[in-house]
N, C-alpha and C positions, 0 to 999 in steps of 0.2 A: 100232345096234350095242349089245349088252349091256354093262353096267358092273357092277363088283363091288359088294358090299354096303358095303364101306368107302368107296368112291368116292361111292356114293349118300348115305350118312350124312354124309360130309364136306361134300358140296354143301349139304345141309340145314342143317348147323351153320354153314357160311360165310354162308348167306343170313340165318339168324337173327341172328348177330353183326353183320353188316353193317347189317341193317335196324334193329336196336336202336340202333346208333350214329347212323344217319341220323335216326330219329325223335327221338332225344334232342337232336341238333343243331338240329332244327327243332321244338322242343317246343311251340311255340304254333301249329303248323299241322297240320291233318289232311290225309291223302292217301288217294286211292283206290289199289287194287292197280295199276291201269294207270299211274297217276302214279308210283308207287314203281318199277315196272319201267323207266319212262322215265328217272327220276332216276338209277337204278343204271347204266343203259346209257350215260348221259352221262359217268359216271365210269369207264367201261370195265369195269363189272361186268355180266355178262350172266346174267340169271336169267329163267327162263320165268315166265309168269303163275302157273302152278301152284306153282313154287318160292316165289314171293313170298307167295301166298295161304297156303300151309302155314306159312311162317315167321311171318307176322304173326298167324295164328291161334295159333301156339305162344306168341308173345309175350303175346297176350291171356290165354291159359290160365295163363301164368306171372305174370300181374298186372303186366306191364311196359308194356302198351299197352291202349288202350280202342278199342272198335269202336262205330260209330254209323251207322245207316242214315239218309241224308238224301235225300229224294225219290227213293228207289229205288237210290241209289248208296251202297255201304258205304265208310266212311272209317275210317282208323286214325290214332290220335294217341298220342304218348308219355304214359304215366301218371305224373304227378308224385306223388312220395311225400309223404305228410303228415308234418309234423314231430312230430306227436303232442301238440301243445299243446291243452289243453282250457280252455274258459272255464267256470269253476265258480263257483257261488254260495258264499256263506259267511257 
């Protein structure tokens, strides 16, 4: 069944916001797309694999997550921000 553009975009935004919060909550753990789909469904959030893939790729593009291929499986992890301190000589 077709959906409107606004519903389509709202679903993408919901997935991005939800997954950013999830990755931040588990900042020391990397997840595959399938693992993120499963975690979301356990919390009653139903996203397709494509929804999750698009969302985490958007988070990588925004600099909020990192992507790493480990033995042929792509994992995503929350990107911690640097505090900006530098060790300088003097």
